[in-house]
C-alpha positions in Angstrom: -14.0 -15.0 7.4 -14.8 -11.3 7.8 -18.2 -9.8 8.3 -18.3 -6.6 6.4 -20.8 -4.0 7.6 -21.9 -0.5 6.9 -23.6 -0.5 10.2 -20.6 -0.3 12.5 -19.5 -3.8 13.5 -17.0 -6.0 11.7 -15.8 -9.3 13.1 -12.5 -10.5 11.6 -11.1 -13.9 12.5 -7.4 -14.4 12.7 -5.5 -15.8 9.8 -6.1 -19.5 9.5 -3.0 -21.7 9.0 -2.6 -25.2 7.7 -4.1 -27.2 4.9 -7.1 -25.5 3.4 -6.3 -22.2 5.0 -7.9 -19.1 3.5 -5.9 -16.0 2.9 -6.8 -13.0 5.0 -8.3 -10.1 3.0 -7.0 -6.6 3.4 -9.5 -4.8 5.6 -10.2 -1.0 5.4 -12.5 1.1 7.4 -13.9 4.6 6.9 -12.8 5.7 10.4 -9.2 5.4 9.3 -9.8 8.2 6.8 -10.2 10.8 9.5 -7.4 9.8 11.8 -3.7 10.6 11.8 -3.4 7.0 13.2 -5.8 5.5 10.7 -4.9 2.3 8.8 -2.8 1.2 11.8 -0.8 4.5 11.7 -0.3 3.9 8.0 1.2 0.4 8.4 -1.9 -1.7 7.7 -1.2 -2.4 4.1 2.5 -3.1 4.8 1.6 -5.5 7.6 -1.0 -7.3 5.4 1.5 -7.6 2.5 4.3 -9.0 4.7 1.9 -11.6 6.1 0.4 -12.5 2.7 3.7 -12.7 0.8 6.4 -13.1 3.4 8.4 -10.1 2.0 8.4 -6.4 2.5 5.7 -4.3 0.9 6.5 -2.6 -2.4 8.2 0.8 -2.2 5.0 2.5 -3.5 2.9 1.1 -0.6 1.3 4.4 0.1 0.2 4.8 -3.5 -1.2 1.3 -3.4 -3.1 2.0 -0.2 -4.5 5.2 -1.8 -5.5 3.3 -4.9 -7.3 0.6 -2.9 -9.1 3.3 -0.8 -10.3 5.1 -4.0 -11.3 1.9 -5.8 -12.9 -0.1 -2.9 -13.5 2.0 0.2 -14.7 5.3 -1.2 -17.5 3.8 -3.2 -18.8 2.1 0.0 -18.4 5.4 1.8 -20.4 7.2 -0.9 -23.0 4.5 -0.8 -23.4 5.1 2.9 -24.3 8.7 2.2 -21.0 10.5 2.8 -19.9 12.7 -0.1 -16.1 12.7 0.6 -12.8 12.9 -1.2 -9.7 10.9 -0.3 -6.3 12.4 -0.6 -2.8 11.1 -0.4 -0.4 13.1 1.8 3.3 12.8 2.6 3.6 11.7 6.2 5.1 9.1 8.5 1.6 8.4 9.8 -1.6 7.5 7.9 -1.0 8.7 4.3 -4.7 8.5 3.1 -7.2 10.9 4.6 -10.6 12.4 3.8 -10.1 16.0 2.6 -13.8 16.8 2.8 -17.0 15.1 3.8 -20.4 16.4 3.0 -18.9 19.8 2.0 -16.8 20.3 5.2 -13.1 20.3 5.2 -11.6 17.7 7.5 -7.9 17.3 6.6 -6.5 19.7 9.2 -7.1 18.7 11.9 -8.0 15.2 10.7 -10.3 14.3 13.6 -14.0 14.0 13.2 -16.7 11.6 14.1 -18.7 12.8 11.1 -18.0 9.8 8.9 -20.0 6.7 8.0 -19.2 3.4 9.7 -18.0 1.4 6.7 -15.7 -1.5 6.6 -14.6 -3.3 3.4 -12.4 -6.2 2.6 -10.2 -6.6 -0.5 -9.0 -10.0 -1.5 -5.6 -10.9 -2.8 -6.6 -11.0 -6.5 -8.1 -7.6 -6.3 -5.1 -6.2 -4.5 -2.8 -7.7 -7.1 -4.9 -6.3 -10.0 -4.4 -2.8 -8.4 -0.7 -3.3 -8.0 -0.4 -4.4 -11.7 -2.4 -1.5 -12.9 -0.2 1.0 -10.9 2.9 -0.7 -12.3 1.7 -0.4 -15.9 0.7 3.2 -15.3 4.2 3.9 -13.9 5.8 2.2 -16.9 3.6 4.3 -19.3 4.5 7.5 -17.4 8.2 6.7 -17.6 8.0 5.9 -21.3 6.2 9.0 -22.2 8.5 11.3 -20.3 
C-alpha cells in the first residue's frame, strides 16, 4: 500500500503477487513536473500499464499521462499552494511539465526546486475511466471532422 503525502515522503511497497494480491496504483509526483527526466523519463505510465495489463501501453500514452496529471496531480499541487499549469510537449523524455508556477515560467529550462512536494496515486478504475473518456473524445472529434 502506498502512503501518499503532501509533506515530502511517500513509501510505496512493491507489487504483491499471489492470491489476494492488490494492484499497484499509478503513482505521480509533483517533482516530475519540473524535470526533463520526470515520470521516469516519460516511461512511468508505460511501465505501469505493461505491469498492470501485460501488454504495451496505448499509442496515446503521453496524452493519457497528461490527462491523469491534469485530473489528479494538479489539483493536489494547487491544494499545496502552488499555482501552476501543466503542459504536454513533444519529446522523447518527460512529456508533461509545469509551464509556470506561482507566476514564474519554468518550462525552459525545466529545472526548479520551487515546487510543492506532492505525491498522488491513481487506481486502475480511475485510470481506465480516463482512458475511456479520451477514447470517446477522440471518436467525437473524428466524427465531427
